[in-house]
C-alpha positions in Angstrom: 0.5 0.1 -0.2 1.5 3.1 -0.9 1.6 6.6 1.4 -0.8 8.0 -0.2 -3.4 5.5 -0.3 -2.7 5.0 3.4 -3.3 8.8 3.9 -6.1 8.9 2.0 -8.0 5.5 3.0 -6.5 4.7 6.6 -3.1 2.5 7.6 -5.7 -0.3 8.3 -7.9 -0.2 4.8 -7.8 -3.5 2.9 -6.0 -3.9 -0.4 -7.8 -4.0 -3.4 -7.2 -7.3 -5.4 -5.3 -6.7 -8.9 -7.9 -8.9 -10.7 -11.2 -8.0 -9.1 -10.9 -4.6 -8.1 -12.4 -5.0 -4.7 -11.0 -6.0 -1.4 -10.4 -9.6 -0.2 -13.7 -10.2 1.7 -15.4 -7.2 0.2 -19.3 -7.6 -1.4 -18.7 -7.7 -5.4 -20.8 -5.0 -5.8 -18.0 -2.6 -5.4 -19.5 -1.0 -2.4 -17.0 -0.5 0.5 -17.3 -2.9 3.4 -19.7 -1.3 5.9 -21.3 0.7 3.2 -25.1 -0.1 2.8 -26.2 -2.0 0.1 -28.2 -0.4 -2.5 -31.3 -2.5 -2.3 -31.6 -2.2 1.3 -30.2 1.6 2.1 -29.0 2.4 5.2 -30.8 1.6 8.7 -30.6 3.1 11.9 -28.2 0.4 13.2 -26.0 1.0 10.6 -25.9 5.0 10.7 -25.0 4.2 14.9 -22.3 2.0 14.0 -21.0 4.6 11.4 -20.9 7.2 13.9 -19.4 5.1 16.8 -16.3 4.7 14.2 -16.3 8.1 13.1 -13.0 10.1 13.5 -12.5 12.4 16.1 -10.7 15.8 16.0 -9.1 18.1 18.7 -7.0 20.5 17.1 -9.0 21.2 14.0 -12.7 22.4 13.6 -15.1 19.6 13.9 -18.7 19.3 14.8 -19.8 19.4 18.3 -20.3 15.9 19.5 -23.7 16.3 21.6 -25.3 17.9 18.5 -24.4 15.1 16.2 -25.1 12.4 18.7 -28.4 14.2 19.2 -29.4 14.4 15.4 -28.1 10.9 14.6 -30.3 9.6 16.8 -33.6 11.6 15.2 -31.7 10.4 11.9 -31.7 6.7 12.6 -35.3 6.7 14.2 -36.2 8.2 10.6 -34.3 5.7 9.0 -36.1 2.5 11.1 -39.4 4.1 10.3 -40.0 5.1 13.6 -40.0 8.9 13.3 -41.3 10.1 10.0 -40.8 13.6 10.8 -37.3 14.1 9.4 -37.2 14.7 6.0 -34.2 14.9 3.4 -34.1 18.8 3.3 -34.1 18.7 7.0 -30.9 16.7 6.9 -29.4 19.1 4.1 -30.4 22.2 6.3 -28.9 20.5 9.6 -26.4 22.8 11.0 -23.8 22.2 14.2 -21.7 23.8 16.2 -18.1 24.2 15.0 -15.9 22.8 17.9 -11.7 23.8 18.1 -9.4 23.1 20.8 -12.2 20.4 22.2 -13.1 17.0 20.7 -15.6 17.0 17.7 -16.4 15.0 14.8 -14.1 15.4 11.9 -16.1 17.6 9.3 -16.0 15.7 6.4 -16.8 12.4 7.5 -20.1 13.8 9.1 -20.7 15.3 6.2 -20.5 12.0 3.6 -22.5 10.2 6.3 -25.4 12.8 6.3 -25.0 12.5 2.7 -25.7 9.0 2.7 -28.9 9.6 4.9 -30.4 12.2 2.8 -30.2 9.3 -0.1 -31.6 7.0 2.5 -34.4 8.9 3.0 -35.2 10.1 -0.5 -35.4 6.2 -1.7 -37.8 5.7 1.5 -40.0 8.0 0.0 
């Protein structure tokens, strides 16, 4: 694995197979391991699990952890069909307090996760 791949994907990222284009043990659909399947979409449990593994920052700006976790619980309930009051537009318009010099979730990782929530909510109609 090259230094650039380690930097972009992390040191523990699986190496891609030269023949198949997928990592060992990865679904053949080309989706990354842990990503929701296209047929079923993101679930509340998957959202909670992904949030638990989201990088935390201290010296760079991040998103306030308690705000993100509260909104993630609301989004998880919507993904599970428990709470129908959350629309995709609500996710797109959600803003979190920025943190610096205290723990906060990595902004890019949270933005990517929220994009997946929007896609899953739109797929559910």
